[in-house]
C-alpha positions in Angstrom: 93.8 127.7 82.0 93.6 130.6 84.4 95.1 134.0 83.9 96.1 136.3 86.8 93.2 138.7 85.9 90.5 136.0 85.5 91.3 134.1 88.7 90.0 135.0 92.2 93.3 133.5 93.6 96.3 135.6 94.3 98.6 133.2 92.5 102.4 132.8 93.1 103.0 134.7 89.9 100.7 137.4 88.5 102.6 137.3 85.2 101.7 133.8 83.9 98.8 131.7 82.9 98.4 128.5 84.9 97.1 125.3 83.4 94.5 123.5 85.4 95.6 120.2 86.9 92.7 117.7 86.8 94.1 114.4 87.8 97.2 112.6 89.0 98.2 109.2 87.8 101.5 107.7 89.0 104.3 110.0 88.0 102.0 112.0 85.7 99.7 115.0 86.1 96.9 115.5 83.6 95.6 118.9 82.7 92.3 120.3 81.6 93.6 120.9 78.1 94.5 117.2 77.7 98.2 117.3 78.4 100.1 114.6 80.3 103.0 116.1 82.4 105.7 113.9 83.8 106.2 115.2 87.4 109.9 115.5 87.4 110.1 117.5 90.6 107.3 115.8 92.7 105.9 119.3 92.9 108.6 120.6 95.2 110.0 117.2 96.3 106.6 116.4 97.8 104.9 113.6 95.8 107.2 110.8 96.8 104.8 107.9 96.1 103.3 109.5 93.1 99.8 110.6 92.4 96.4 108.8 92.7 97.5 106.0 95.1 94.3 104.1 95.9 95.6 102.9 99.3 96.3 106.3 100.6 93.0 107.7 99.2 91.1 104.9 100.9 93.0 105.5 104.2 91.9 109.2 104.0 88.3 108.3 103.4 88.2 105.7 106.1 89.7 108.0 108.7 87.3 110.8 107.7 84.4 108.5 108.3 85.8 107.4 111.6 87.3 110.6 113.0 88.1 113.7 111.1 89.4 116.0 113.9 89.9 115.9 117.6 91.8 118.8 119.2 95.1 117.8 120.7 94.4 119.8 123.8 92.0 117.0 124.7 92.8 113.9 122.7 95.4 111.8 120.9 94.6 109.5 118.1 95.7 106.1 116.9 97.1 107.3 113.5 99.2 109.9 115.2 100.6 107.5 117.8 101.3 104.7 115.3 103.0 107.1 112.8 105.2 108.4 115.6 106.3 104.9 116.4 107.0 104.1 112.8 109.2 107.1 112.4 111.1 106.3 115.6 111.7 102.7 114.2 113.3 104.2 111.0 115.6 106.5 112.9 118.4 104.3 114.3 117.4 105.3 117.9 118.1 109.0 117.2 114.8 110.4 118.4 112.5 110.0 121.4 109.3 111.9 120.6 107.6 113.7 117.7 105.5 116.9 117.4 103.1 116.8 114.4 102.4 120.0 112.5 101.1 121.1 109.1 103.9 122.7 107.1 107.7 122.8 106.9 107.7 126.5 108.1 105.6 125.5 111.1 108.0 122.7 111.9 111.0 125.0 111.7 109.3 127.6 113.9 108.5 124.9 116.4 112.1 123.5 116.4 113.4 127.0 117.1 111.0 127.5 120.0 111.9 124.0 121.4 115.6 124.9 121.3 115.0 128.1 123.2 112.8 126.4 125.8 115.4 123.7 126.3 118.0 126.2 127.4 115.6 128.1 129.6 114.8 124.8 131.4 118.5 124.3 131.9 118.9 127.7 133.5 120.6 129.4 130.5 118.1 132.1 129.4 120.8 134.1 127.6 120.9 131.5 124.8 118.9 133.3 122.2 121.1 133.3 119.1 120.6 131.0 116.2 123.3 130.4 113.6 122.2 129.5 110.1 124.1 129.5 106.8 124.2 131.8 103.7 122.3 130.6 100.7 119.9 128.5 102.8 116.1 128.3 103.1 114.1 127.2 106.1 110.6 128.4 105.3 108.4 131.3 104.5 107.2 132.5 107.9 109.2 135.3 109.5 111.2 133.2 112.0 112.0 130.6 109.3 112.9 133.4 106.9 115.3 134.8 109.5 116.9 131.4 110.1 117.6 131.0 106.4 119.4 133.3 104.0 117.8 133.2 100.6 118.3 136.8 99.6 115.5 136.9 97.0 112.9 135.6 99.5 113.9 137.6 102.5 114.9 141.0 101.0 111.6 142.8 101.4 111.1 141.5 105.0 114.6 142.1 106.2 113.6 145.0 108.5 111.1 142.8 110.2 113.5 139.8 110.9 114.9 139.2 114.3 118.6 140.2 115.0 119.0 136.9 116.9 119.7 135.1 113.7 123.2 135.0 112.2 124.8 133.3 109.2 128.1 131.7 108.4 129.3 130.5 105.0 127.5 127.7 103.0 129.0 124.3 102.7 129.5 124.0 98.9 132.8 122.4 98.3 132.5 122.0 94.5 131.9 125.7 94.1 133.9 127.2 96.9 136.7 124.8 97.6 139.1 125.4 94.7 142.7 124.7 95.7 141.7 123.0 98.9 141.3 119.4 99.9 137.9 118.5 101.3 139.4 118.3 104.8 141.0 121.7 104.5 137.7 123.1 103.3 135.9 121.5 106.2 138.5 123.0 108.5 137.6 126.5 107.2 133.9 126.0 107.6 134.1 124.5 111.2 136.6 127.2 112.2 134.2 129.8 111.0 131.4 128.4 113.1 133.6 128.5 116.2 134.7 132.1 115.4 131.0 133.0 115.2 130.2 131.3 118.5 133.1 133.2 120.1 132.0 136.5 118.6 128.5 136.1 119.9 129.6 134.5 123.2 129.0 130.7 123.2 126.7 131.1 126.3 124.3 133.1 124.1 124.0 130.6 121.2 121.0 128.3 121.4 121.3 126.3 118.1 122.6 125.9 114.6 120.3 125.1 111.8 121.2 123.7 108.4 120.1 121.4 105.6 122.3 118.3 105.3 121.6 118.4 101.6 120.6 122.0 100.5 117.4 122.2 98.6 116.4 124.5 95.7 118.3 127.5 97.0 121.6 125.9 95.7 120.3 122.7 94.1 120.9 119.4 96.1 124.3 120.4 97.5 125.3 117.7 100.0 127.5 118.3 103.0 131.1 117.2 102.8 132.0 113.8 104.3 132.7 114.8 107.9 131.0 118.2 108.1 128.0 117.1 110.1 130.0 115.0 112.6 132.6 117.8 113.1 129.9 120.4 113.5 128.0 118.3 116.0 131.1 117.7 118.1 131.8 121.5 118.1 128.3 122.3 119.2 128.4 119.7 122.0 131.5 121.3 123.3 129.7 124.6 123.7 126.3 123.3 124.7 124.7 124.3 121.5 121.9 122.3 119.9 121.9 121.1 116.3 118.8 121.4 114.1 118.8 119.5 110.8 116.2 120.8 108.4 115.2 117.9 106.3 111.9 119.3 105.1 112.9 118.9 101.5 115.8 116.3 101.5 114.4 113.9 104.1 112.1 110.9 104.3 114.0 108.9 101.7 114.6 111.6 99.1 118.4 111.2 99.0 118.4 107.4 99.1 118.4 107.0 102.9 115.4 107.5 105.2 117.0 110.5 106.9 119.4 112.5 104.8 122.0 112.6 107.7 122.2 108.8 107.4 123.9 109.3 104.1 126.9 110.8 105.9 127.2 108.3 108.8 125.5 108.1 112.2 125.6 111.8 113.3 122.0 112.6 114.2 120.8 116.0 115.3 119.2 117.1 118.6 116.1 118.3 116.6 115.0 117.5 113.0 112.3 118.9 110.8 110.5 116.9 108.2 107.6 117.6 105.9 107.0 117.3 102.1 107.6 113.6 101.6 106.1 112.8 105.0 102.6 113.1 103.7 103.6 112.9 100.0 101.1 115.6 99.1 98.0 113.6 100.0 97.6 115.7 103.2 99.6 118.6 104.7 101.8 117.2 107.5 105.2 118.1 109.0 107.0 117.2 112.2 109.8 118.0 114.6 111.7 114.9 115.7 113.1 115.3 119.2 116.4 113.7 120.3 116.8 112.2 123.8 118.8 115.0 125.4 116.1 117.6 124.6 113.3 115.1 125.3 114.6 114.2 128.8 114.9 117.8 129.7 111.3 118.5 128.7 110.0 115.5 130.6 111.7 116.8 133.7 110.7 120.4 133.5 107.7 120.9 131.3 105.2 120.9 134.1 102.8 123.3 135.7 103.7 127.0 135.1 106.8 125.9 133.3 104.9 123.8 130.7 105.9 124.3 127.1 103.3 126.5 125.4 103.3 126.2 121.7 100.3 124.6 120.1 98.7 124.7 116.6 95.0 124.0 115.9 95.6 121.3 113.4 98.7 119.7 114.8 98.4 115.9 115.0 95.4 116.0 112.6 93.9 112.5 112.4 93.4 112.5 108.6 96.8 113.9 108.0 98.5 111.3 110.2 96.4 108.4 108.8 97.3 109.5 105.3 101.0 109.8 106.1 101.0 106.5 108.0 99.8 104.8 104.9 102.4 106.6 102.8 105.3 105.6 105.1 104.1 102.0 105.2 104.1 101.9 101.4 107.6 103.4 101.3 108.9 100.7 103.6 106.9 97.8 102.1 107.7 98.6 98.5 111.4 99.3 99.1 111.0 102.8 97.6 114.0 104.3 99.4 116.2 101.7 97.6 114.4 102.5 94.4 115.1 106.1 94.9 118.8 105.4 95.2 118.8 103.1 92.1 116.7 105.5 89.9 118.9 108.4 91.0 121.9 106.6 89.6 120.0 105.9 86.3 119.0 109.6 86.1 122.6 110.7 86.7 124.1 108.3 84.2 121.5 109.0 81.5 122.0 112.8 81.8 125.8 112.5 81.8 125.6 110.4 78.6 123.0 112.6 76.9 123.9 116.2 77.7 125.6 118.1 74.8 129.4 118.4 75.0 129.0 122.2 75.3 127.4 121.6 78.7 130.6 120.1 80.1 132.9 122.4 78.1 131.5 125.4 79.9 131.7 124.0 83.4 128.3 122.4 83.6 128.0 119.8 86.3 125.7 117.2 87.8 125.3 116.7 91.6 123.0 115.2 94.2 122.0 112.0 96.0 119.2 109.6 95.4 116.4 111.3 93.5 117.5 114.7 94.6 119.6 115.7 91.6 120.7 119.0 90.0 121.8 120.1 86.6 124.0 123.1 87.1 124.8 125.1 83.9 127.9 126.6 85.4 129.3 129.3 83.1 127.4 128.0 80.1 124.9 130.9 80.2 127.8 133.3 79.6 128.4 131.7 76.3 124.8 131.5 75.3 123.3 134.9 76.1 122.6 134.7 79.9 121.3 132.3 82.5 119.7 129.2 81.1 117.8 127.5 83.9 114.5 129.4 83.7 114.1 129.1 80.0 115.1 125.4 80.0 112.6 124.7 82.8 109.8 126.4 80.8 110.7 124.6 77.6 110.8 121.2 79.5 107.3 121.9 80.7 106.1 122.7 77.2 107.7 119.3 76.1 105.9 117.4 78.9 108.0 117.4 82.1 107.9 119.6 85.2 111.3 120.3 86.7 112.2 122.7 89.5 114.0 126.0 89.0 116.6 126.8 91.6 117.2 130.2 93.1 119.2 132.9 91.4 122.3 131.9 93.5 122.9 129.3 90.9 122.0 128.7 87.2 120.6 125.3 87.9 117.5 123.0 87.8 116.5 120.5 90.5 115.2 117.2 89.3 113.4 115.1 92.0 110.7 112.8 90.6 108.5 110.4 92.7 110.2 107.4 94.3 108.0 105.1 92.2 109.5 106.2 88.9 110.6 103.3 86.7 113.8 103.1 84.7 111.8 103.8 81.4 110.2 106.9 82.9 113.5 108.1 84.4 115.1 107.9 80.9 112.1 109.7 79.4 112.5 112.5 82.0 116.2 112.8 81.1 115.4 112.8 77.4 112.8 115.6 77.7 115.2 117.6 79.8 118.1 117.3 77.3 115.7 118.0 74.4 114.6 121.2 76.2 118.2 122.3 76.7 119.1 121.7 73.1 116.0 123.6 71.9 117.0 126.6 74.0 120.6 126.5 72.7 119.5 126.3 69.1 117.1 129.2 69.6 119.8 131.3 71.2 122.4 130.4 68.6 120.1 131.4 65.6 
């Protein structure tokens, strides 16, 4: 255990005591005080293939022995090249090239810069505006914070954020679409985008950025059926690029390799991925670049017009080797399919086990694959206030880590490793329900 005053680390919270994690074993994390915690959130939707995978560990060691680091100003490496080809093969022809980076925030920043550079190459330097959405999150650096709109995370930094970033309404049909058909709701959302483009001047808008399935800000909220395709068509009409942020929801998490594949064949111009890319074994992220943008760069990024945006550790050999092994395991072992199957088991088990008061007070379950959310709806109002934080803490005490969503919702995100078995999935659901029931008993006494 490490308290805030004892530790030399500026921890995320200075008000709690952190247990020390000693070892990872499959879907479990073992602590210094002898506890065995079921990792029901994969950290933050990171540990897709679980902990302690010997193949990945050996790949890291082998790559470190052969080549730990070679700066990408001078060299490429076999792991970086092979991993890029593998990602392309899994992407239905949507992308032409990849930029490797180290974090989701870096990937988002780079995607924004690529979008800007694309329009400059095309002779449209006035395209500086980016349109994001309310209740979204795209990273913790200043540009990524500006692109998102998670009030709690950006409030202090608001005066420092660029005025080039704008936000339209979220796409959350279940919460916001009362009295409307899904198509009518989509009409409103797409019309709002167009109104914002016209307000700004379409010739000034560089890109839109959105999560196809919103992460912890709202709790695994998927786009409506035709939202992505309709938005992409609108953007093409005005020459605006689409950026899909799949840092959290991508690389198999929702039951398809890319989250947008769950909604059809509408791929973006640029896509960010991270978390499940390296599965926590090494930090790695990427920007996936579609043909339209790639062809423009191939034509113009030369001499004094060359795109200048490098990071010291981009394309890191060990990170790419580790991730290459992770992705091969995901493909070989059919883990995206298992993610889909276990997501259905988790949903069904929770639905059958949650107390009747959960549903009576507007509680709901949502999500895709192993990217699932328990939303307490108005239940907190009947039991003394929001429930999610207390339930998540109680679940941890009982042996399962689950992820607290933002204050925009009273909800908990459940996203265990893809390798989870049916028995482990049911155990995770059991612990969660037990935690909720314990909190309700405590509050009712």
